Every structure is written in structure tokens, then in C-alpha cells.
Phi, psi and omega in degrees: 000316180298321180294321179296314180293323177298318180294326177300317179290323178295323176299320178296320178297318180290327175295321177297319177295319177297326177299318175299324182292344177301328180296323180298322177297319178293310189287328187248353182231297188288306185291319175302326177293318181288319184272347183060033179203155178287163183303323182294345183254005183292152175282172177301315181297319180295321176297317181294317177300319178301313181295322180295312180298317179299316180296320178298313179297315180296321179298318178297315180298316180301312181298314181297319181291319179296318178294319179300315181298319184283312188278328182266325184245358178071023181252111179265109183293343181262012180302144181292151179224172180290159179291147177287136177279161181308319182293328178292318176299319182297316180290323178297320177294322177297319176297319179298313180297320180297311182295323178293324178294317178297316179297319181298316180294316182296319183271348184071033182152185180284128183306314185296325179288316180300316182290328178296314181289328181284318187271330190084169189299310187295309179296323180300314181300311182290326178294324181281336168295319176301319178297328178302316181284323178298318177299321179300319182289316181286340172293319178293326175301316179296311184299310182286325176296319177298315181297319181299309184288331175293325176293323181286315190245346174081344181277119184262004183261350180268132182283067180302319181300324178293325178292317180297314181289329177296317181288315184283306183294321178297316178297321179299321179292322179297316184288318185277328181261348180064031184225121177294318181298320178296320179294319180293321177295320177295321179295316179298314179298318180300319179296317178298322178298320178296322176297319180297322178301318178290320179298328179275014179057035178064021175280110189291331180291313178295317180300313182301314181297317179295316182291324179297316178296317179299322186283320190266339184273000000 
């Protein structure tokens, strides 16, 4: 019974990953056909339309997965949890500093500043709205992946969700960006995100805010 329930949660995690993959269909198949140009050649308006459509699709996937988990499996991702202890906050801040340091080195500066100057105000706003939804999906990969492995193995102290998101999200970056280093950095970040979820006592609201800051700065 536990293995069956564990697989149900793993399916939800994989559905969340597949939800992220919807963007690849838009960016590399549907939209290039419609625009008659590669993504790198899109206009500002075409980029914004891409982000809006992606956010709508991702939002639908997020809502459906949360409802599925609650109504079919009795798992409320918004369930209340215990307060974080001082040491948990300290380690979470250390994780934040680590991810920001890696991002700073990778980007040669702060990501948010670089993207603002590269995109301009309008594209910057829509891209960061897009990040809001992307963070939501990879947070769900962590949550459901963690739940699945806990059902299978019972150990709640191992960041299984971080391992799942590292493998899926990291692989996704390798395939979409064509860069091994980008994939490895995404995998490392994903694992740290999974650790942060446990540090936040599985409180999805705190986890989401921490992961969003880690991801966008």
C-alpha cells in the first residue's frame, strides 16, 4: 500500500516537471512555427506573449496538482507546520547565502541586476512574473518528491525532494540550454532547495518565499 501511495506522489512530482516542459513545446516547436523565427530572434512583444502563455499554463498545472493531492490523496500542501527553530533559520540563511554566491559567480554579478539591464523594464517585469510560476512548479516537485520517498522508505530527514528536483530540473536545463554546466548548477541549486524545504518544516509558504529569493537574486 505504501509503495502504491508513494508512486502516486511521485507521479504528481513528474506531472509538475512535465508542466515545466510545456514551455519547451512553446519555445522550440509551436512559437517558432508561428513567428517564423528562433527564440533568440523574438521581439519584445513576442517574448512577453510567450511568458504570459507559459504562466497561464503553469498556473493551471499548479492548481490542478494541488487539488489532486488534496482531494484524491488527502495531502494538503498548505497544512500548518511547527515554527522554525533558530538553528533552522541560521542554516536556511546559510543556504541562501550559498546559492546567492554561486549565482553571483555564475552571472558575474547579481542575476537580478544583470537581467534588469539586459531586458529593460518591460521585459524584466514579465520575466519575473514568469519566475513566480516557475518557482511554484519546482517547489511542487520538491514537495511531492519528498512525500513519495518518505512513503517508500519512511525516513523524513533525507532531502529526497531536493534529489528529485536536482535530477529532473537539472536534466531539463541541460536539454533546453544545451549546457552541462547550467544543468549541474540547476541540480546543485535544486538539492539546496530540497534541504530548505525540510529546514522550513515543510511549510510551503516559507519554503516558496525562500526559494524564490534564492532563485531570482
